[in-house]
C-alpha positions in Angstrom: 65.0 50.1 -5.0 63.2 47.4 -2.7 60.6 49.8 -1.5 59.7 50.4 -5.0 59.4 47.1 -6.2 57.1 45.8 -2.6 54.9 49.1 -3.4 54.4 47.6 -7.1 53.6 44.5 -5.9 51.1 45.6 -3.7 49.4 48.0 -6.5 49.0 45.2 -8.7 48.3 42.4 -6.2 44.0 41.7 -6.4 42.6 43.1 -3.1 40.3 40.0 -1.5 36.7 41.1 -0.5 35.4 39.7 2.5 32.2 38.2 2.3 29.5 40.1 4.1 28.1 38.4 7.1 24.6 38.0 5.5 25.9 36.0 2.4 28.0 33.5 4.7 24.5 32.9 6.3 22.9 32.6 3.3 24.9 30.2 2.0 25.5 27.7 5.2 21.6 27.5 5.5 21.6 26.8 1.5 24.6 24.1 1.9 22.6 22.8 5.4 19.1 22.2 3.3 20.9 20.5 0.2 22.4 18.1 2.6 19.1 17.3 4.5 17.6 17.0 0.7 19.7 14.8 -0.5 19.6 13.0 3.1 15.9 12.7 2.8 16.1 11.7 -1.2 18.3 9.1 -0.8 19.3 7.8 2.6 16.7 8.4 5.0 13.5 9.7 5.7 11.1 10.5 8.6 7.5 9.0 8.9 4.8 9.4 11.2 2.2 6.9 11.9 -1.5 8.3 10.9 -3.3 5.5 11.7 -4.1 2.3 13.9 -3.7 -0.2 11.1 -0.5 -1.1 12.4 -1.8 -1.8 16.3 0.0 -3.6 17.9 3.5 -3.1 16.5 3.3 0.5 15.8 0.9 2.7 17.2 -0.8 6.5 15.8 1.6 8.8 16.4 5.1 6.6 16.3 7.5 8.7 14.5 9.9 6.4 12.4 12.9 6.8 10.6 12.9 4.9 7.0 15.6 3.2 5.5 15.1 4.6 1.8 18.5 2.8 0.1 18.1 -0.8 0.9 15.7 -1.8 -1.7 17.0 0.9 -4.3 16.1 4.7 -4.1 13.7 5.7 -7.1 14.8 9.6 -7.9 11.6 12.1 -7.9 10.5 13.6 -11.0 13.2 11.5 -13.2 11.6 8.2 -11.9 15.1 6.5 -12.2 15.8 3.7 -10.0 19.0 2.9 -8.2 20.4 -0.5 -7.2 18.8 -2.1 -4.2 21.2 -3.9 -1.8 18.7 -6.4 -1.8 14.7 -7.4 -2.5 12.2 -6.9 0.1 11.2 -10.2 2.3 8.4 -11.8 3.4 6.9 -10.3 6.4 9.0 -7.0 6.7 7.6 -4.4 7.8 7.4 -1.6 4.1 6.7 1.6 3.5 5.8 2.6 0.4 4.1 4.9 -2.0 0.0 4.6 -1.8 -1.3 2.9 -5.1 -4.5 5.0 -5.0 -2.6 8.4 -4.2 -4.1 11.5 -6.4 -1.7 14.0 -6.7 -2.6 17.7 -6.2 0.3 18.8 -8.5 3.2 18.7 -9.6 4.6 22.5 -8.6 3.3 21.3 -5.1 5.2 18.3 -5.2 8.0 19.6 -5.9 7.4 22.1 -3.0 7.2 19.9 -0.7 10.5 17.9 -1.7 12.4 21.5 -1.3 10.7 22.4 1.9 11.7 18.4 3.2 8.0 18.3 3.8 7.3 20.6 6.2 4.6 22.3 4.2 2.7 18.9 3.6 -0.2 19.5 5.1 -0.9 22.8 3.7 0.2 22.0 0.1 -2.2 18.8 0.3 0.5 16.5 -0.6 0.6 14.3 2.2 -2.5 14.7 4.8 -4.8 12.3 6.7 -7.8 12.7 3.7 -4.9 12.4 1.0 -2.3 9.8 2.2 0.5 9.5 -0.2 2.4 7.0 1.6 1.3 3.7 3.7 3.4 1.4 6.0 1.9 -1.9 6.4 3.7 -5.7 6.4 4.7 -7.4 3.6 2.7 -10.7 3.5 3.4 -12.5 -0.2 6.1 -11.7 -3.0 5.8 -11.9 -6.7 4.7 -15.2 -7.9 2.9 -16.1 -4.6 -0.4 -18.0 -4.1 -2.2 -16.7 -1.6 -5.4 -18.5 -0.6 -7.5 -18.6 2.6 -9.6 -21.2 3.5 -11.2 -22.7 7.0 -9.9 -19.5 8.5 -6.4 -20.0 7.9 -4.4 -18.0 5.6 -2.2 -19.9 3.5 1.3 -18.9 1.2 1.8 -21.2 -1.5 -0.3 -24.0 0.4 1.6 -23.3 3.2 -0.3 -22.5 6.2 0.8 -19.6 8.4 1.5 -20.2 11.9 -1.1 -18.3 13.8 -1.1 -19.0 17.8 -3.9 -17.2 19.8 -1.7 -16.7 22.6 1.2 -14.1 23.2 5.0 -15.6 25.6 5.8 -13.2 28.8 8.3 -11.7 26.2 5.4 -10.2 23.9 3.4 -9.4 26.4 5.9 -7.1 28.2 6.3 -5.9 24.1 3.0 -4.5 24.8 3.0 -2.8 27.6 6.3 -1.2 26.3 4.1 0.0 23.4 1.4 1.2 24.9 2.3 3.0 28.6 -1.3 2.0 29.7 -1.9 -1.4 32.1 -5.8 -1.1 31.5 -4.7 -2.0 27.8 -3.2 -4.8 28.6 -5.3 -5.7 30.9 -8.4 -5.8 28.7 -5.8 -7.6 25.8 -5.7 -10.3 28.6 -9.0 -10.2 29.3 -10.2 -10.6 25.9 -7.3 -13.4 25.6 -9.0 -15.6 28.5 -12.6 -14.9 27.6 -11.7 -16.6 23.7 -10.2 -19.5 25.4 -13.1 -20.6 27.5 -15.4 -19.9 24.5 -13.2 -22.1 22.4 -13.2 -24.7 24.6 -17.2 -24.4 25.3 -17.3 -23.1 28.3 -19.1 -19.5 29.3 -18.0 -16.9 31.1 -19.0 -13.3 31.9 -17.5 -10.5 29.4 -15.9 -7.0 30.9 -18.1 -4.6 30.4 -14.8 -2.6 29.4 -13.9 -5.5 26.6 -13.4 -4.7 23.5 -14.2 -7.7 21.0 -12.0 -6.2 18.2 -8.5 -5.6 20.5 -7.2 -10.1 20.3 -3.5 -10.1 20.6 -2.3 -13.4 18.2 1.4 -14.7 17.0 1.4 -14.8 13.6 5.0 -16.3 11.9 5.7 -15.7 8.4 8.8 -16.7 7.0 11.3 -15.6 9.2 9.6 -12.9 11.1 7.3 -13.3 14.5 5.1 -10.5 15.2 2.0 -9.7 16.7 -1.8 -8.8 15.0 -4.8 -7.8 16.5 -7.9 -10.0 15.0 -11.6 -9.7 15.9 -12.7 -13.0 18.3 -13.9 -14.8 15.3 -10.7 -14.1 13.2 -13.1 -12.3 10.5 -10.2 -11.5 8.2 -11.0 -9.5 4.9 -10.0 -11.6 2.9 -11.0 -13.5 -0.5 -10.8 -17.3 -1.1 -7.8 -17.1 -4.0 -5.3 -14.4 -5.2 -2.2 -14.8 -7.4 0.5 -12.2 -7.3 1.8 -11.2 -10.2 5.4 -11.8 -11.4 7.5 -10.1 -14.1 7.7 -12.7 -16.6 5.1 -15.0 -15.7 2.4 -16.0 -18.4 -1.3 -16.2 -16.7 -4.2 -18.0 -18.4 -8.0 -17.4 -16.8 -10.6 -19.7 -18.6 -13.5 -21.7 -18.0 -12.6 -25.5 -16.5 -13.3 -28.0 -19.0 -16.2 -29.9 -16.8 -20.2 -29.5 -18.1 -20.9 -30.3 -14.4 -19.1 -26.8 -13.2 -20.0 -24.6 -15.3 -19.0 -21.5 -12.7 -15.8 -22.5 -12.2 -13.1 -20.7 -13.4 -9.1 -21.6 -13.5 -6.4 -20.0 -13.3 -2.5 -21.4 -15.0 0.5 -20.0 -14.7 2.7 -20.7 -17.4 0.3 -23.8 -18.3 0.0 -25.4 -14.8 -3.0 -24.8 -12.8 -2.3 -22.6 -9.7 -6.1 -22.1 -8.7 -9.5 -21.6 -9.1 -13.1 -20.3 -8.5 -16.5 -19.3 -8.8 -18.0 -16.8 -11.1 -19.9 -15.3 -8.6 -16.1 -14.6 -6.8 -14.2 -13.7 -10.0 -16.0 -10.6 -10.2 -14.4 -9.5 -6.5 -10.9 -10.7 -8.1 -11.4 -9.2 -11.5 -11.8 -5.8 -10.1 -9.0 -6.4 -7.8 -6.2 -7.6 -10.2 -7.5 -7.7 -13.2 -8.4 -4.5 -14.3 -6.7 -2.5 -11.7 -3.3 -3.0 -12.3 -2.5 -6.4 -14.7 -5.1 -5.8 -17.5 -4.1 -2.7 -18.7 -1.1 -3.7 -19.7 -2.5 -6.1 -21.8 -3.4 -4.2 -24.8 -5.5 -6.4 -26.8 -8.0 -7.4 -24.0 -8.6 -3.6 -23.2 -9.4 -2.8 -27.1 -11.7 -5.4 -27.3 -13.6 -3.9 -23.9 -13.4 -0.4 -25.5 -14.4 -1.0 -28.8 -17.4 -2.6 -26.7 -18.1 0.4 -24.6 -18.1 2.5 -27.8 -20.3 0.3 -29.3 -22.9 0.5 -26.7 -22.3 3.9 -25.5 -25.0 5.3 -28.1 -28.0 3.2 -26.3 -30.1 5.0 -23.7 -30.3 2.1 -21.5 -26.2 1.9 -21.3 -26.3 6.1 -20.6 -28.9 5.2 -17.5 -26.9 2.6 -16.3 -23.9 4.4 -16.4 -25.4 7.7 -14.7 -26.9 5.0 -11.9 -23.4 3.4 -11.4 -21.4 7.3 -11.1 -23.9 7.9 -8.5 -23.1 4.2 -6.6 -19.6 5.1 -7.3 -19.9 8.6 -5.7 -21.6 7.4 -2.8 -19.6 3.6 -2.0 -16.2 5.4 -2.3 -17.0 8.7 -0.8 -15.9 10.1 -4.4 -16.1 13.9 -4.7 -13.4 15.4 -6.7 -15.6 16.0 -9.5 -19.2 16.5 -10.5 -20.9 13.5 -11.5 -22.2 15.2 -14.3 -18.9 15.8 -15.4 -17.9 12.6 -15.3 -20.5 11.1 -17.3 -19.7 13.7 -19.7 -15.8 12.8 -20.0 -16.9 8.7 -20.4 -19.2 9.5 -23.1 -17.1 11.7 -25.3 -13.5 9.2 -24.4 -15.2 6.0 -23.5 -11.5 5.1 -22.8 -11.0 6.5 -19.5 -13.9 3.9 -18.0 -11.5 1.1 -17.9 -8.8 3.4 -17.4 -9.4 6.2 -14.9 -12.6 4.6 -13.4 -12.3 1.3 -13.5 -15.3 0.8 -10.1 -17.4 2.2 -12.6 -16.8 0.3 -15.2 -17.7 -3.1 -13.2 -21.0 -2.0 -12.4 -22.2 -1.9 -15.8 -20.3 -3.9 -18.4 -22.5 -7.2 -19.6 -21.1 -10.8 -18.1 -20.8 -11.7 -20.9 -17.6 -9.4 -21.0 -16.3 -10.7 -17.9 -16.7 -14.3 -18.7 -15.1 -13.8 -22.2 -12.1 -16.5 -22.1 -9.6 -17.3 -22.0 -7.9 -14.6 -21.1 -4.2 -14.4 -21.5 -2.0 -12.3 -19.7 1.9 -11.9 -19.6 3.1 -10.2 -16.5 5.2 -6.8 -17.0 5.8 -6.1 -13.3 6.6 -7.4 -9.5 4.0 -6.6 -7.2 3.7 -7.2 -3.2 0.4 -7.9 -0.9 0.6 -5.4 2.1 -1.5 -5.9 5.5 -1.5 -4.2 8.2 -1.5 -5.7 11.6 -4.4 -4.9 12.9 -6.1 -7.5 10.2 -9.7 -6.3 11.0 -9.1 -2.3 10.6 -6.7 -2.1 8.3 -7.0 -0.3 4.3 -4.6 -2.9 2.9 -4.1 -4.8 -0.4 -7.7 -6.8 0.4 -9.1 -3.9 -0.2 -7.1 -1.2 -3.0 -5.0 -4.2 -4.7 -1.5 -5.1 -4.8 1.5 -2.6 -4.6 4.0 -2.4 -8.0 7.5 -2.6 -6.9 8.1 0.9 -8.3 6.3 2.1 -5.1 8.1 0.8 -2.4 10.0 3.1 -0.9 11.9 1.5 2.2 12.4 -0.3 5.6 11.8 1.4 9.1 14.4 0.8 11.1 14.1 2.5 14.1 11.3 4.8 16.2 12.6 8.3 17.2 9.6 9.7 19.4 8.1 9.2 21.6 10.7 9.3 24.1 9.2 6.3 25.9 10.2 4.3 22.8 13.2 6.1 21.4 15.5 3.6 19.8 13.0 0.9 19.6 13.7 -1.3 16.1 10.2 -1.6 14.4 9.5 -5.3 13.6 
């Protein structure tokens, strides 16, 4: 009887099939890729230094791990932002999405994400010619007033501490970074030459010395770091910048003074924060108003669009437009589209002149459009000012504008390659 029951239980119990070796391997690989993908999206991501803009802090070829959750992770495709541990601080090194990045296509972006960035070069998602992410030092926070007077950078009227010398610890850091005694010797030679010149003394300069290789110490907030500058501190800066802060109300208007009609005054919440001449206003206008802020002020943009629609019919305006497009192509090395295609796009849809080609717009709009005051703006987003430590050889906020808060990616935490600098924390 018992034997029959055993036989029945054997017959009725389901037979478990063992997974094939191939299936187990596929599941293991898939699980590993999924975990790596989650880590890359939410926790930490590798980044390679592509240029010399952060010399001497970071050099070309340095590979870093970037903390992505400290400032709040923005989920790919969905765009949702997870809660941040804290906000970025002045003086920190930040990795961010390049504001002028042009995507090669959404499907390539997704494929790049799924392949953990291994195929970035082949997909054209992140290449030297088409950089997707940048790394710079955060100089200005939302709401800061950034100025440059008498060869001195100031934030909120407080000059940054800048010393034309390095201490022994900093010189050791330079030696560890470059692993080349001749580079350190050149830096030291330049420092000595500069000091003698600044004191009115003359000296023969080494034939091997490079006038762009000057190391100075800069203090911003709690951050003390080394920057590279040219002999004459020829920083690429304009005299006055307001860094947009969410909630601020900005007014830009002519100064009420007949004797200084060339002056434009900037007010925040009714209080004056700075001024500049009209001759310099076009640069400021290009950097801030057109590219990043004025897009959100629909009233002013609407007036500009209506004016363009009226003038686009005139032959003289069309000729100005053609000339401006040709200049734009040369100046910005813009070869993605044929100039005739751009011209026809603008004639059919004048709005894109403001939204897609602000640089061309600036070359053809009448002066009275720039000087139509006052302009009233309510800032809807926070922005940051970024600069490279290689101050005179860096493409940064002084060239292409501010960094929107949504573009902030994370903070580098450690260098994992080259081996000689393994474990170094970038500061």
